[in-house]
Every structure is written in C-alpha cells, then in structure tokens.
C-alpha positions in Angstrom: 38.0 -133.0 -112.9 41.0 -132.9 -115.2 41.9 -129.3 -116.6 43.7 -128.6 -119.7 44.6 -125.0 -120.6 46.6 -123.8 -123.5 48.3 -120.6 -123.7 50.7 -119.3 -125.8 49.7 -118.8 -129.6 49.7 -115.7 -131.8 50.9 -114.6 -135.1 54.4 -114.6 -136.1 56.3 -114.5 -139.3 58.1 -117.5 -140.9 61.4 -118.1 -139.4 59.7 -116.7 -135.9 59.5 -118.8 -132.6 56.2 -119.5 -130.1 56.5 -121.4 -126.8 53.0 -123.1 -126.0 52.1 -123.8 -122.7 49.9 -126.3 -121.1 48.6 -125.8 -117.3 47.2 -129.3 -116.5 45.3 -130.3 -113.3 42.8 -132.8 -111.7 45.3 -135.6 -112.2 48.8 -136.8 -111.4 50.9 -135.0 -114.1 53.9 -136.7 -114.0 52.2 -140.3 -114.1 50.4 -139.3 -117.8 51.5 -139.3 -121.4 50.8 -136.2 -122.8 50.5 -134.6 -126.5 50.5 -131.7 -128.8 48.0 -132.2 -131.6 47.1 -129.6 -134.3 44.0 -128.8 -136.5 43.8 -126.8 -140.1 40.0 -125.6 -140.8 38.4 -128.9 -142.6 41.7 -131.1 -142.2 41.8 -133.9 -139.2 43.7 -133.4 -136.1 47.7 -134.2 -136.4 49.2 -135.6 -133.8 52.6 -133.2 -133.9 54.6 -134.3 -130.4 54.2 -136.2 -127.4 55.7 -137.4 -124.4 55.7 -140.2 -122.3 55.3 -140.4 -118.9 59.1 -142.1 -118.9 60.2 -139.3 -121.1 60.1 -140.8 -124.4 59.2 -138.4 -126.9 57.7 -138.3 -130.6 57.9 -135.7 -133.3 56.1 -135.5 -136.4 58.5 -135.9 -139.6 57.0 -131.8 -140.2 58.6 -130.7 -137.2 61.4 -132.9 -136.3 64.5 -130.3 -135.5 62.1 -127.6 -135.3 59.7 -128.3 -132.4 60.9 -129.6 -128.7 58.1 -130.8 -126.3 59.2 -130.1 -122.7 57.6 -130.7 -119.2 58.0 -128.6 -115.8 56.7 -131.3 -113.4 56.8 -128.3 -110.6 54.6 -126.3 -112.5 52.1 -128.9 -113.8 52.8 -127.5 -117.4 53.6 -129.1 -120.5 55.8 -127.0 -123.0 56.1 -127.2 -127.2 58.8 -124.8 -128.2 58.2 -123.7 -131.8 61.3 -122.7 -133.4 61.4 -121.6 -137.4 57.5 -121.7 -138.0 56.8 -121.9 -141.4 53.1 -120.6 -142.9 52.5 -124.6 -142.6 52.4 -124.8 -139.1 49.5 -122.6 -139.1 46.9 -124.6 -136.8 44.6 -124.4 -134.0 47.0 -126.5 -131.0 45.7 -128.3 -128.5 47.3 -130.2 -125.8 46.1 -133.3 -125.0 46.6 -135.9 -121.8 45.9 -139.7 -121.2 46.1 -140.1 -117.3 42.9 -142.8 -118.0 40.9 -144.0 -120.3 38.0 -141.8 -121.2 36.3 -142.2 -125.1 33.8 -140.1 -123.8 35.3 -136.6 -124.5 32.8 -133.8 -126.6 36.5 -131.6 -127.8 36.7 -131.5 -131.4 39.8 -133.8 -131.9 38.5 -136.4 -129.9 35.0 -136.6 -131.9 37.2 -136.7 -135.1 39.0 -139.4 -133.9 37.3 -142.9 -135.4 39.8 -145.3 -134.1 37.8 -146.6 -130.1 41.5 -147.2 -128.6 43.0 -143.8 -129.6 40.4 -141.6 -129.0 39.9 -142.7 -125.2 43.5 -142.8 -124.8 44.0 -139.5 -125.7 40.8 -138.5 -123.4 41.0 -135.2 -122.2 42.0 -131.9 -124.3 42.2 -128.3 -123.7 40.2 -125.7 -125.7 42.9 -124.9 -128.4 45.4 -121.9 -129.1 46.0 -120.4 -132.5 48.8 -120.3 -134.4 49.2 -118.1 -137.5 52.3 -117.8 -139.8 52.8 -115.8 -142.4 55.0 -115.6 -144.6 
C-alpha cells in the first residue's frame, strides 16, 4: 500500500522559512516522480514543484528562487525547503507520487483534477500539511 505522510507545516511570519517533509512507503521511492501541490480554500490545487526519477526539477514561477525540492533516498523522504515565505504561500501543501497510473484516488486534489491522464499520473497523495504565513 502506497503511503505518503507530510509534516513540517506551521505558522511563520513573512520572510521566514519552513521545510516540509513527505515520508513515502509502499513503492520504490527512487523510481517515482514526486511532487508538491498546494491548495487554498475555494481554489484549485496547484503544482508547486516536482522532481522526476531522473532528478529533473520543476518550479512554479511564483516560487522560483525561494523553494527547493529535494529527496533523501535512504530515508524515502521528499522535502520542500521554503524560504522568504510570503502571505500568498499560505495553503495546504500536499505530497504526490507517480509510482503507477492510478485514476481512482479520492484525495482532494485528485478529485479536483478533471484531466483523466493527469489525475491518474499523480495517483497517490498525502493528507496535507498546513502552512500559514502572516504579514
């Protein structure tokens, strides 16, 4: 069974830093693409950053230069280092994995994804961790 568990969220002031962690189990971690999404109340889930099994990274324009995605294969853990946080970064952050095609996830972000292929690609999700940035 694939399991993803996020941690590290919290409340910080603007300009502060947080490091999110996502501990994975139930699949071969170093063979799976991984990602961080975020969702604000009433809004869609947005891809923040991803890292492929080959190590290629992607960052949304809004976080480039401030966030860094990384992995520790020995710990089966995905990280998101978030620096110079802004109030607009306030959201629930979700870890997603793509070890196999799975369009049946009932995770909030999966259900919000109307594109079938994308929904199946990021087929496994954690429960989320909340980040609040105050001005």
